[in-house]
N, C-alpha and C positions, 0 to 999 in steps of 0.2 A: 260419522264420516271424519277420517283423520285429516289433519292439516297437511298440505303439500310441503314437501321438503324444500328448504330455501335453495334458490338457484345461485350457484357461485358467481361472483362478479368476475368477469374476464379481465385479464391484465390490460392496462391502457396501451394503446399503440403510440409509442413515443419514438422520436428520432434517435439514431445511434448516439450514445454518450450523453443523453439527456439526464441532468442531475436528479430529475424527479423519479427516476428509476430507483434511487436509493431509498426514497420514502416508500415506494411500492414493495421493496424487498426488505423492509426494516426488520421483519421477523427472522431473516436469514443470517444475520451477523454472527451469532454465537451458536448456531447449529453446526456441530462437527460434520454432519452429512449434508449441509446446505449448499446454497449457490455460491457462498463466499468461502468455501472450504480452503481453496488454494491460497486465499489471502492469509489464512492462519499459517500455512506452511512458509509463505514468504516472510511473514512477520518474525517467525522464529529464526529464519536465516539472516534477516536484517539485524535482529537483536544480537546475534552472535558476533557481529562486527563492532558492537559497542562495548568498550572496556568498562570496568568499574569506575565510578566517579573518582576523580583525583583530588577533589576539594569539597568542603562542606557547602551545602546549598547549591550544588551543581544543577543546572537546568537543561533538560532535554525538550526541545520543541518538535512536535510530531505533526508535520504538515500533511493534510489529507488523512487525519487519524481515523476517520470512520468511527466505529463503535469502540475504539481503544484496543484493538487486537494485539498491539505491541506490548501492552502493559504487563501481562503475565510473564513475558519473557525478559522483562527488565527488573523483575522483583529481586530485591537484594543488591542491586547495583548502585544504589545511593543517589538516584536522580529525582528531582521534582519533575513530574511529567506533565507538560502542557500540550494539549491537543487542539489543533486548528482544523476546522472543517466547515463547509457550507451547509451540511445537512443536519438540521436540528434533531431529527429523530435518531440519527446515529450518535450525536453527541450525548443525548439523554442516556444512551446505553453505555457510554464511556465513563460517565461519572462514577457509577458503583465500582469501577475497576481502579479507582484512585487517580483518574485523569482530571486535571483542572482544564476546563474546556473554554475555547474561544470560537464563537460563531463568526467566521470571516473567510474571505477569499485568500487562497495561498499566494496571490499576486499582490496583496495589500494587507499585510499582517499588522495589527495594532500592538506591536511589541517593540521594545527599544533596540537600537543598533547594538550589536555585540553582546546581547544578553544571554546567548545560549552556548553551553559547552558542547552540545551535540544538536544537530538538526537532522531529522529523519524525513525523507520524502519517498515513502513507499507506494508504488503503484499509483502515483499521482501525476507525473509529468505528461503521460500519454492521454490524460483526461483534461488537460488545461489548454485552452485555445492559444494562449501565448506562454509556452513553456519557458521561454527566456526570461520573462518577468518573474516567474516563479523561482527560477534559479537565482536571479538577482536578489530576491527576497530571502531565500535560504542562506545565501552567502552574507547578506547584510546582517542577519540575525546572529551569525557566528562570531564569537570573540576570537582574537588571534590565538592560534593553537587549537581552535575548536574543530570538531569532526563533523563532516557531512557524510551521511549514508543514504543510499537511494537504490531503487530498482525500477526499471521501466522497460518498455518494448522498443526495439529498434525499428527504424524506418526502412524496412527491406521487404521485398516480395515474399521471402520465406516467413518473416514475422506475420505478415498479413494472412498467409496461408495457414500457418500453425495456430496463431492466436485468435483468428476470427473464423475462418472457414472450418477448421477442425475443432479447436477448443470450445467454441461457443455452441457446439453440438453435444458437449459432455456436461455432466451434472455439476462440474466444478466452476463453470463460468456462465453467467447469465447471458442470454441472447441479446444482442444489441448494446452491450455494455461498453463496447469500444467503437471509436471512429478511427479507422486506420490512417486517415489523413493527418491525425495528430501524433502519430508515432514519432519517436525522437531519435534522430540520427546520432549514433554513438560518438563519432568524431566531432560533430558540432557541439555536443554536450560537453565533451572534454575541453574544447576551445572556449566555450562560454564560461565554464567554471574557472578556467585559467584567467579570463578577463577580470574576474572578481576575486582573484587571489587564492583560489583553491585548486590544488594539484590533484585531479581526480584520477584514480586508478580503477580500471574496469576488469570484470571477468564475466563470462557467460555463466548462467545457471539454468537448471531445469529440474523438474521433479524426478526423483529416482524412479526408474522405469518399473522395476519389480515391485517396489512399494506402492506405486500408483495403481498398478494392475490389481494388487492385493486389496487396496483400499476400495477400488471400484467393485470388486467381487463381494466385499464385506459391507458395502455402503448401507444396506438396509439395517445393519446392526450398529452402525456408527453412532446412532443417538445414545447408545449405552456407554460411549467412551467420552472422556472430557474434551471440551472444545480445545483446539490447538494441537491435538494429536493428528497423526497422519503421516504421509510420506515426507521424507526430508528433501530439501533442495540440495542438489549437488553441483559442483563446478563442472563446466564444460569448456572445451577449447575455443568455442565460437561464441561471439556476442551477437550473432545475426538475428536472434529471436528475442530472448529475455536476457537482460544483463543487470549486474549489480555494480555499484560504484561506491568508493569511499575515498575521502581526501581530507587533508588538513588545511585550514586557512592560515596563510602566512601572516607574519607580524607586520 
């Protein structure tokens, strides 16, 4: 008599935006066809805003770094890459990609004032219960003349429809990963950054439509391609859903 096949463990039922989801999805970070595929596309777009380091030992602090998806796109730019995240299972995967990791909350980062030439906050603010505190920390870490780069979801009806009701039904976004009550009003974000000395400029972004459709059709073969490949993020005239920001901290 053969042994019975093991019964797969069903995913835990967790509230929206519960950080424990990232432990449950730990095997998805570097799968090019996985649940975090779109984070790779966003990381590539965010890294494109980061210029080569202008001085020796320049430091980039990556808030909400996850498994270090930004790292391949920073290669050769000359930064020491420090990643900050709450999820230990994600940080363990960031280390082999050259990221020096800090297991901490983005609202209380144990790094010195003005230590960073660049602070990245990619797909982070819409997951933080107090995004203003995270912005204050990001700006605190920047040296005068330092660069803040970020992307997040706007606090609009359209963003809730697109990012939750539609996107979370696609294979590029896990179900329940967002709590739309935490989405970040674009005008409030610009004002908050200004309070901390950073003049933030915004633009809307979205995945290229043709590239996304092609990726979805080829998704079963995506495992044969390197992680980080996939559709490009392209600018759009509207910041109503997903938007990208960059700004310099004044002296």
